[in-house]
VEXDREN-660020 format. One record per residue (C-alpha): residue in one letter; x, y, z. Coordinates in steps of 0.001 Angstrom, whole numbers. Layout:
% residues N
+------+---------+---------+---------+
! code !       u !       v !       w !
+------+---------+---------+---------+
!    a !       X !       Y !       Z !
...
+------+---------+---------+---------+
% end
This chain:
% residues 221
+------+---------+---------+---------+
! code !       u !       v !       w !
+------+---------+---------+---------+
!    m !   14790 !  -34605 !    7225 !
!    i !   12592 !  -31516 !    5450 !
!    s !   10554 !  -29710 !    7807 !
!    s !    6655 !  -30133 !    6485 !
!    e !    5491 !  -26848 !    8718 !
!    i !    3641 !  -24547 !    6192 !
!    i !    4857 !  -21163 !    7020 !
!    v !    2462 !  -18163 !    6781 !
!    v !    4132 !  -14925 !    5591 !
!    e !    2503 !  -11260 !    5632 !
!    q !    3792 !   -8144 !    3969 !
!    i !    4151 !   -5444 !    6173 !
!    c !    3215 !   -1865 !    4675 !
!    i !    4053 !    1406 !    7078 !
!    v !    3366 !    4710 !    5836 !
!    v !    4986 !    7669 !    7731 !
!    n !    6179 !   11209 !    7089 !
!    f !    8763 !   11842 !    4527 !
!    g !   12438 !   11067 !    6793 !
!    l !   11233 !    8638 !    8902 !
!    g !   11510 !    5540 !    6426 !
!    s !   15017 !    4803 !    7083 !
!    k !   15215 !    5025 !   10772 !
!    l !   11675 !    2661 !   10831 !
!    l !   13288 !     380 !    8369 !
!    q !   16674 !     -40 !   10525 !
!    a !   14367 !    -176 !   13712 !
!    a !   12712 !   -3249 !   11943 !
!    k !   16167 !   -4441 !   11186 !
!    n !   17251 !   -4660 !   14937 !
!    h !   14068 !   -6489 !   16158 !
!    g !   14787 !   -9308 !   13534 !
!    i !   13438 !   -8418 !   10035 !
!    p !   16191 !   -8233 !    7722 !
!    g !   15587 !   -5665 !    5083 !
!    g !   12892 !   -4024 !    3096 !
!    t !   11980 !   -1081 !     508 !
!    v !   11493 !    2488 !     838 !
!    l !    9057 !    4013 !   -1418 !
!    l !    8707 !    8020 !   -1905 !
!    g !    5089 !    8808 !   -2181 !
!    k !    2802 !   11245 !    -902 !
!    g !    -313 !   11636 !    1111 !
!    t !   -3584 !   13422 !     319 !
!    v !   -6033 !   14741 !    3507 !
!    n !   -9446 !   16602 !    3038 !
!    n !   -9017 !   19834 !    4585 !
!    r !   -9743 !   23206 !    3325 !
!    i !   -7397 !   25135 !    5387 !
!    l !   -4326 !   23068 !    4514 !
!    d !   -5872 !   23485 !     631 !
!    f !   -5958 !   27353 !     807 !
!    l !   -2389 !   26947 !    2029 !
!    g !   -1313 !   24584 !    -993 !
!    l !     -17 !   22190 !    2119 !
!    s !   -3097 !   19415 !    1379 !
!    d !      96 !   17086 !    -321 !
!    i !    2417 !   15841 !    2082 !
!    r !    5471 !   14060 !    1229 !
!    k !    5303 !   10607 !    3046 !
!    e !    7594 !    7284 !    2857 !
!    i !    6228 !    3847 !    2121 !
!    i !    8195 !     739 !    3589 !
!    l !    7101 !   -2601 !    2493 !
!    m !    8819 !   -5780 !    4510 !
!    v !    7986 !   -9538 !    4459 !
!    a !    8345 !  -11739 !    7537 !
!    n !    6360 !  -14614 !    8908 !
!    k !    3611 !  -14030 !   10656 !
!    k !    4633 !  -14250 !   14086 !
!    a !    7735 !  -12065 !   13450 !
!    a !    5508 !   -9516 !   11703 !
!    d !    3246 !   -9366 !   14662 !
!    r !    6057 !   -8748 !   17089 !
!    v !    7958 !   -6462 !   15420 !
!    l !    4822 !   -4223 !   14569 !
!    e !    4216 !   -4198 !   18383 !
!    k !    7666 !   -3245 !   18833 !
!    l !    7689 !    -569 !   16195 !
!    n !    4339 !     657 !   17422 !
!    e !    5643 !    1379 !   20909 !
!    e !    8497 !    3363 !   19263 !
!    f !    6822 !    5312 !   16528 !
!    k !    3445 !    5626 !   18356 !
!    f !    1022 !    4820 !   15482 !
!    e !   -1575 !    5150 !   17386 !
!    k !   -1091 !    8887 !   17733 !
!    p !   -2703 !   11329 !   15216 !
!    n !      -9 !   12026 !   12209 !
!    h !    2091 !    9075 !   13601 !
!    g !    1763 !    6871 !   10449 !
!    i !    -221 !    3642 !    9753 !
!    a !    1043 !     132 !    9729 !
!    f !   -1047 !   -2838 !    8117 !
!    t !    -297 !   -6412 !    6829 !
!    t !   -1470 !   -8451 !    4402 !
!    s !   -1042 !  -11804 !    3213 !
!    v !    1531 !  -13343 !     639 !
!    c !     648 !  -16639 !   -1001 !
!    s !    3814 !  -16727 !   -2970 !
!    l !    7352 !  -15262 !   -2601 !
!    v !   10075 !  -15462 !   -5283 !
!    g !   13248 !  -13830 !   -4880 !
!    t !   14685 !  -14098 !   -1586 !
!    r !   16108 !  -16959 !     457 !
!    s !   14393 !  -16452 !    3909 !
!    y !   11394 !  -18452 !    2623 !
!    k !   10709 !  -21074 !    -427 !
!    s !    7464 !  -20508 !   -2044 !
!    d !    5709 !  -24219 !   -1741 !
!    n !    6141 !  -23755 !    1871 !
!    l !    3708 !  -20655 !    2155 !
!    k !     -67 !  -20973 !    2746 !
!    e !   -2533 !  -18614 !    1394 !
!    r !   -4656 !  -17301 !    4220 !
!    r !   -8321 !  -15859 !    3688 !
!    g !  -10514 !  -14555 !    6359 !
!    v !   -8103 !  -14443 !    9094 !
!    g !   -7026 !  -11395 !   11546 !
!    n !   -9824 !   -8629 !   12252 !
!    n !  -10517 !   -8135 !    8364 !
!    m !  -12083 !   -4861 !    9044 !
!    y !   -9856 !   -3289 !    6103 !
!    h !   -9489 !   -3812 !    2719 !
!    v !   -6347 !   -2316 !    1011 !
!    i !   -7432 !    -997 !   -2555 !
!    t !   -4602 !    -695 !   -4767 !
!    a !   -5022 !    1155 !   -8342 !
!    i !   -2385 !    1890 !  -10958 !
!    v !   -3032 !    4514 !  -13641 !
!    d !   -1068 !    6995 !  -15738 !
!    r !     735 !    9911 !  -14153 !
!    g !   -1424 !   12940 !  -13373 !
!    k !   -4716 !   10503 !  -12956 !
!    a !   -3953 !    9815 !   -9345 !
!    e !   -5969 !   12731 !   -8110 !
!    y !   -8944 !   11652 !   -9976 !
!    v !   -8789 !    8296 !   -8090 !
!    i !   -8563 !   10359 !   -4780 !
!    d !  -11487 !   12311 !   -5687 !
!    a !  -13681 !    9609 !   -7032 !
!    a !  -12966 !    7233 !   -3880 !
!    t !  -13344 !   10687 !   -1473 !
!    k !  -17063 !   10991 !   -3138 !
!    a !  -17779 !    7425 !   -1968 !
!    g !  -16438 !    7575 !    1413 !
!    s !  -12985 !    7415 !    1796 !
!    t !  -10916 !    9649 !    3969 !
!    g !   -8099 !    9917 !    1806 !
!    g !   -4911 !    7857 !     -49 !
!    t !   -1265 !    7489 !    -573 !
!    i !     -98 !    8308 !   -4180 !
!    i !    3449 !    6301 !   -4966 !
!    n !    5062 !    7259 !   -8391 !
!    a !    5889 !    4594 !  -10763 !
!    r !    6374 !    3336 !  -14506 !
!    g !    4862 !     850 !  -16658 !
!    s !    5172 !    -873 !  -20076 !
!    g !    2126 !   -2543 !  -20616 !
!    i !     998 !   -2974 !  -24594 !
!    h !   -1461 !    -542 !  -24249 !
!    e !     155 !    1963 !  -22419 !
!    t !    3327 !    1984 !  -24526 !
!    s !    3662 !    4892 !  -27186 !
!    k !    6145 !    5950 !  -29785 !
!    l !    8170 !    8895 !  -30242 !
!    f !   10874 !    8790 !  -33310 !
!    s !   10061 !    4947 !  -33841 !
!    m !   11338 !    4119 !  -29741 !
!    d !    8885 !    2811 !  -27594 !
!    i !    8094 !    5293 !  -24178 !
!    e !    7556 !    3977 !  -21060 !
!    p !    4975 !    6461 !  -19430 !
!    e !    5261 !    7144 !  -15988 !
!    k !    2472 !    5693 !  -13843 !
!    e !    1146 !    6651 !  -10359 !
!    i !      82 !    4028 !   -7595 !
!    v !   -2643 !    4798 !   -5406 !
!    l !   -2999 !    2947 !   -1863 !
!    i !   -6350 !    3431 !     -49 !
!    l !   -7452 !    1909 !    3277 !
!    s !  -10958 !    1162 !    2979 !
!    e !  -13326 !    -121 !    5666 !
!    r !  -14704 !   -3334 !    4571 !
!    e !  -18329 !   -1726 !    4150 !
!    k !  -17312 !    1367 !    2034 !
!    t !  -14987 !   -1023 !    -664 !
!    e !  -17575 !   -1748 !   -3168 !
!    a !  -18781 !    1553 !   -3372 !
!    i !  -15576 !    3335 !   -3644 !
!    v !  -14523 !     598 !   -6210 !
!    t !  -17524 !    1294 !   -8392 !
!    s !  -17144 !    5033 !   -8071 !
!    i !  -13140 !    4771 !   -9348 !
!    r !  -14345 !    2461 !  -11938 !
!    e !  -17257 !    4689 !  -13352 !
!    q !  -14750 !    8095 !  -12985 !
!    l !  -11708 !    6184 !  -14454 !
!    k !  -13354 !    3958 !  -16798 !
!    i !  -10959 !    1153 !  -14947 !
!    d !  -12419 !   -1573 !  -17189 !
!    e !  -11495 !      85 !  -20669 !
!    p !   -8336 !    -966 !  -22007 !
!    g !   -5005 !    1029 !  -21174 !
!    n !   -6937 !    3028 !  -18176 !
!    g !   -5443 !    1287 !  -15610 !
!    i !   -5523 !   -1655 !  -13095 !
!    l !   -7107 !   -1767 !   -9764 !
!    y !   -7011 !   -4484 !   -6810 !
!    i !   -8469 !   -5383 !   -3696 !
!    q !   -6710 !   -7386 !    -799 !
!    d !   -7933 !   -8454 !    2459 !
!    v !   -5496 !   -6293 !    5589 !
!    n !   -5005 !   -8444 !    8772 !
!    k !   -3903 !   -6369 !   11238 !
!    t !   -3813 !   -2277 !   11641 !
!    y !   -2021 !     692 !   13350 !
!    g !   -2852 !    4159 !   13483 !
!    l !   -6544 !    4305 !   11609 !
!    y !   -9393 !    6185 !   12940 !
!    k !  -12595 !    6249 !   11983 !
+------+---------+---------+---------+
% end
């Protein structure tokens, strides 16, 4: 008999200092999450002393994992106990809802349930994908609207508006992905500032989307 239980699945995103990604991923595996992905990025902080010393860009590792909600909650509690996200500069962690999942045997996509308005919902995660070199403009625009910083990840894109040609060969330009955690009441102002400064609404200038955050660790007002 096939079970009719609806599985609620969440994505776990953890941002830690460079060098901790593999250790954290192994700890997650020890607690029952079978695997994940570690990405390299850099964090931005608004600190004049660090800016003067050239240390304002700090290398980060971003760990992405998917698990059912019960497992995600349990594992995050365990990871928080071990890595102390509640302490300053020890990392941040948050979960977002997954409404469909393809490419893993752990779940079937038709058994997943989209969740809206669940959890504390005090935060949004704003994701902006722009051409390389423009991520800092995204951070600047967000900071002017009240953001305290973000995480920048290098990537590549091949959209029809972004592809250029050299000697009749298509060139896929490098992209930058910017992750910004925003208090809900600040999201609209931050998004508006980014849209205006980067002209996101014009073709080829980037993509921006917003997700609800269900649970957070390591965030401070």
